[in-house]
N, C-alpha and C positions, 0 to 999 in steps of 0.2 A: 419506489425507494430512490434515493440519491446516492450516486457513487462518485467519489472524488478520487481520481487517479493522478498520483503525483509523478510527473515525468519531466522534471526540469533539470535534473542533474547531468553532469558530463560523463558519468560512467567511467571514471578514471581507473577503476579496478580491472577493466577489460582493455585498456589501451595496450597496443596501438590499434586494436580492432575498432575502437570507438572514437578515434581521432576525427573522423569525418562523418560518423553516423551514431546517433544516440542508441544505446543498447536496447532500448524498447522497440527500436525499428529493425532489430536483427531478424532476418527471415527464417522462419521455422520450416517453410517449404516455398514452393513457387507462388503460392496464393495468399499467404498471410505472414505478418510479423508478430512479434510477441505482443505488442500493443493492440493490433487488430484482433488477435485471438481473444485477448481479454475482453475487449468491447463486444465482440460478436457472441462470445459465450454468455456474457451477462444478458445481452438482448435475447438470446435463445430461451432463457429461463425467466426473464423479467421484461416483457415486451413494452411495459410502460416506464422503464428505467429512465431516470434523468442522469446522464453521464457527463461528468465534468472532467476535462483533462487539463492539468496545469503543466505548461511547457515553459522551457527557458532555453537551454542549450539547443542550437540549431532549430529554433522555433519554427521557421518556415518549412523545414522538412517534416516536422511533426504535424503541422497544420495541413500540409498537402496529404499526408498519410491518412488523416482521419476526416477529410473534408466530405467524404461520402458516407460517413458512419453515423450521422445524426447525433453529434455530440457538441457540447459547449466547450470552447477552448479559452483558457485564461492564461495570461502571460505573467511570468515572474521575470522581470527585466534584470533583476539583480542576482540571478541564479549563481553566478560565479563567486559571489561574496557572501552568499547566504546558504542556509540549509532548508530542510523540509518545513520547518515552522513558518518560514517566510512564504514558501509556496502555498501552504494552507491558508495563511493570512490573506493572500491575494484572492483566494476563493472563499473567504469567510462567510459571505452572504449565503452560501449553500449549506452552511451548518445550521441555518434556521429552517430546518426541515424536521418532519416527524421521525424519519429513520434515515441514517446516514452511514455509509460504509466508506472508509478511507483506506486506500491501498496503494502500494508501490506499483509502478508500471512495468517492472522487470520480473514479474512472477508468472509462472506457467502452472496452472492448476488442471487436474483432471476434471472433466465435466461434472461428475457426480458431486464433487466438493462445491462447485459453483451452484449447482442445483439445490443441494440439500442444506447448505450453510450460508454461503455468501449472498444468495438471492432471497433469503428468508428474513422477514422482519424480526426485530428483537425488542423485547420489553426491558432490557437492561444492558448496560455497556459491557462489552467484552472484547478481548483480543484473541486472535488465533495463535496457537503455539503448537510445537511439535516436540514431544518428549522423547522421540526416537533419535533426535539429533544431539550428538555429544559435543559439537562445536558450533559456533555461530558468532556473528559480529555483534548481535544485540540479543540478549538473553533475558529470561524471566524467572524470578523466584516467587513462589506462591506460599500462602498459608491457607489451608482448607480449600475453599472454592474461589478464593480471591487472589489477585496479584498484589504482592507487597512491594516489589521493586522491579524495574526494568532497566538494564544498563549494558554498556559495552564492557564494563570492568568487573563483572561478577566472577569470583573465583569458583563458586559453586552455584548451580542453578537447576531448576526443574526442567526447563525446556527452552528451545530456540523460538524467538518471536518470528512469526510468519509474515509480518509486514501488512497485516489486515486488522483494522479496528472497526468494530460495529457499535453504533451509538443509537440510543433512543432519543426522543426530542429533548428531554431534560438534560441528559449528559452532553448532548451536542452543544447546547447553549452554554453549559459550564465550560466546555473546552474552548468555545469561541471567546468567552471572557478571559480565560487564562492565556490563550495565545495573543490576544490583544494586549494584555498587560505585559507579557514577556517581550513582544516586539516593540512596544512603546518604551520598554526599558533597555532597548538595543541588544536583545539577546537573539540576534539574527542567525547565529551559527548553530543554534540548537536544533535537534530533531523535534518534530511535533510531539512525538511520544514522550519526550522529556517534560512536556507540559502535563501529560497524564500523570507522570511520576510526581511532579510538584503538587498536583491536585490530591494525590494519595497522601503525601506527607503533610501538606498544609491544611487540607480540608477534610481529611478522613474519607476521601472519595472511594466508593466501592467499585472497583474495576474487576470484573470476572474474566475467566479464560475458558477457551474450548480447545481441547487437545485433538489435533487432526492427524495423529501418528499413523492412522490406518489408511490415509489417502495419499495419492501420489501428487507431488508438487516439487517445484524447484525455483529458487531465486537465481536469476541469471547474473552471477557475479564472477565466474571464472569460465575458461574455455570448456572445462569438464561440464559445467552447468549448461552451456550451450548445447552440448551433445545430449544431456539428459532431457532438456526442454524439447528437442526434436523427437526424442523417443516418446515423450508424453503425447506430443502432437500426432505422431505416427500411430500410436496405440489407439487413440480416440478415433482415428479414421478407420482402423480395422474394425472397431466395435460398432 
């Protein structure tokens, strides 16, 4: 399986902690950062994984961090003026695969979630959501077993988006075509997930979801999240 890890952003929500360090390089302990943990946990459960890291902010730091991790590093040189749709566009050739998982670099998952869901092939496109979360910066509304909209501006929603999208070969190519169109139309500041929403509205694209409310995870967006991320790391070492 191919995993595209988006790690180009500046992490402004965590400044001043991230003025000189990308938040994906925050140390969970003496031996690993958020990004290293993600890569190593994927390798643990998918030894043949093709892992692609898209970096931008402090590119050389990220490159040094992963140079011994056997990953492909792609650069988004325009990270300061673009969003994740541009980062994915720079790695678009890796969407031409049979199974693709796209994920943010600032997520810490318990091992069982990586083993049982993230590292499993899929025959249909879906996003991971957490219905136990009552707040979130990007949320999901559903109808039946399908996503009907994803947005930062939903007044009511079913679940928080977990920043992981899993695609089969057909849906990955559909997404490739959509992000190509949007970038060519100068929609550089959109999230790549906004392309999925456009596919739903314009092409009746069937996007499914999987609720991971019973698993432990956190997006590293605040200082409190950093503490929780370390707790997840510490618990895994105990187990």
